[in-house]
C-alpha positions in Angstrom: -8.2 17.9 -13.5 -7.9 14.3 -12.5 -7.6 13.5 -8.8 -4.7 11.1 -8.0 -5.4 8.5 -5.4 -2.8 6.5 -3.4 -3.2 2.8 -3.7 -1.0 -0.2 -2.9 0.4 -1.6 -6.2 -0.7 -5.0 -7.4 1.9 -5.2 -10.1 5.0 -3.7 -8.4 4.9 -5.3 -5.0 7.4 -7.1 -2.9 5.4 -7.5 0.4 2.2 -5.5 0.5 2.7 -3.1 -2.4 3.2 0.1 -0.3 6.5 1.2 -1.9 5.2 0.3 -5.4 2.1 2.3 -4.8 4.0 5.3 -3.5 6.3 5.1 -6.5 3.4 5.1 -8.9 1.7 8.0 -7.1 4.8 10.2 -7.2 5.9 8.8 -10.6 9.2 7.7 -9.1 11.0 4.3 -9.3 9.8 2.1 -6.5 13.4 1.0 -5.9 14.2 4.5 -4.7 11.3 4.4 -2.3 12.4 1.0 -1.0 16.0 2.3 -0.4 14.6 5.2 1.6 12.5 2.7 3.6 15.6 0.6 4.3 17.3 3.8 5.7 14.3 4.5 7.9 14.3 0.9 9.0 17.8 1.3 10.4 16.4 3.9 12.8 13.5 1.6 13.7 10.7 3.7 12.4 10.6 2.4 8.9 9.2 -1.0 9.7 6.5 0.4 11.8 5.6 3.1 9.2 5.5 0.5 6.5 3.0 -1.8 8.2 0.9 1.2 9.3 0.8 2.3 5.7 -0.1 -1.2 4.6 -3.1 -1.1 6.8 -4.2 2.4 5.9 -3.6 2.5 2.1 -6.2 0.5 0.2 -5.4 -2.0 -2.6 -5.9 -0.8 -6.1 -9.4 -1.7 -7.4 -9.4 -4.3 -10.1 -11.3 -2.0 -12.5 -8.8 0.9 -12.1 
């Protein structure tokens, strides 16, 4: 069984690639992840969570 790893997307990115990477990991359209982030941003936690995730989640390696 192949282990899936969460990476920031290099192809499907707007800012840092967090939403694109989460979309690729869960096999969901990144637009849906971005819409959820906008809803969280309205409460104030979404922006902080995004930038924390951008720091924690590594970029996808070029040989991947």
